[in-house]
C-alpha positions, 0 to 999 in steps of 0.5 A: 460517482461521476468520472473525473480527472485524477493525478496519481502519484506512484503510479508506476509502482504495485499499488498505485498502478493497480489503482489507476488501472481501477480508476480508468475501468471507472471510466475516469482519466488518469495521468500518472506522474513517476520518476521509475525510481522503484515503479516500472514503466509497463506497470502504468496501465494503458489509457493513462498518461504518463509523466516522468517525474518527481513528486517534487517537482508535481508544480510542473504537471499539476493544472486546474483540471484535475478533480483529485490526487491519489498519493502512492510515491514514497520510499517504502523499504524498512530496512532501507529508512533505518540506514538512510533515514535523510532519504526518507524524510525528503522524499516522503515528507519533502515530496508531499510538502510539495506536492500540497503546495502544487495543489494548493497552488492549482485549486485541487483540494481533495487528496487520497493518500497512501499511508501504512499501518507502521504508524502505530509501530508495535500496537499494544493490542488487537485489532488496531483502531485508529485511536490507537497510540501511534508510535512507529519503529522505523524511519519510514513509518515515521516519515509516514505519520509525519504526512498524516500530520501534515494532512491534517493541518492542511485540511484544518487550515486550508479546507483539503478534503483528505483521506488517508488509508492505512495499508496492513498487508497488501498482496495478490495481483488484478487482472485489469478489463484488458486481460493485463496482470497487474502485481507486486515487484519490488527489488529488493523483495521484503513481503512475505508471500512473493518471498514464499513464491520465489522460493516455491519457483526455486528462485530463493534456496529457502523462505526466511522464519523470522522467530518460531516462539511468538505467542501464537498458535504455530510460533510465528508472526500473525499479519493481517492480509488484504488483496490489493484490488479491494485496496484498490476499491477503498481508494475509490470510494474515499474520493467519493468520502472525503469532505472539505476540511476533514482529514479521515484516516482508515485502517485497510485490513481483513480483520484477520490474521494469518501466522508465517507458517500458514501462509507457507502452507498456503502456497504449497497448497495453491502451488502444489510445490514444495516450499523450503524453510530456514529458521532465523532469528526474530527482527527487532520490531516485529510485533506477534500479532497485527491486526486490523479493525477496518470498522471505519472504513465500513462504516464511514467509505462502505468498504468491505473486502471481497477477496478474504480467503488466504488462497484466493489472495495466494493465487492472484500473486502465483499467477503475476509470479509465474507471468513474471519469472519473480 
């Protein structure tokens, strides 16, 4: 892959910042566009040009010198999307519509989009394939699915080369060549591994276990965890695989599932600390098992996760949690 010039929207966030760091390490020029509403200025990797602004205003900043856009700017809290759906239609759908118009006007014809497994809702089978029905159970998932449809139309009508990457459960942290550690930090935090680490650090009383009577080996939900550095590698491969007029959709996951209790056990093993548990009722819309088939990413992108062990993912997240005071 020859060096290029890329705009990374939402590049001050967790995944966007790690992808921007990987692009820089590969010798590319990177501009980050982020309004810092949920991202952090220190999350923008050194060497990237930074523009503080909304993706809705991308036309002000998107010149013809960019080879592609990697689009991470979005609201992403499921519970919030239920309470404030209008925010998700505005930020996720409206923002992407403005971005696509800006790209069209600037002649930038390649896009990699940060999509989500939430587009599938409660799948009828596992592992989940890209051809399975999409039935999101939250405005967040619905907004991401709407964007996927929008991108497909843009590719068909205007020749956009586009790849949507549907993430399963992203975790871990990435250490850049300059030693900077990029990890997960949300407010409020809703992802399991950082929540369990907070319980290990004594920053919350216990980790809540939502349901212990699912039809799984230990009764708790099973999820597919993917290391954020593996996720970032897929984005660089997607830039090469994107073809004019095609919208390729790929799941990103390990193809293996770990239960809530297995995650808690891995945190205890890695940290050597007790992790108190607190039982809680099932949450509506939580499927018992959610695991990806990543065969399309393997076949079309040449992607294979290199850090599949749960303890490796947890160990990297732990390094960031201790440094960050999570």
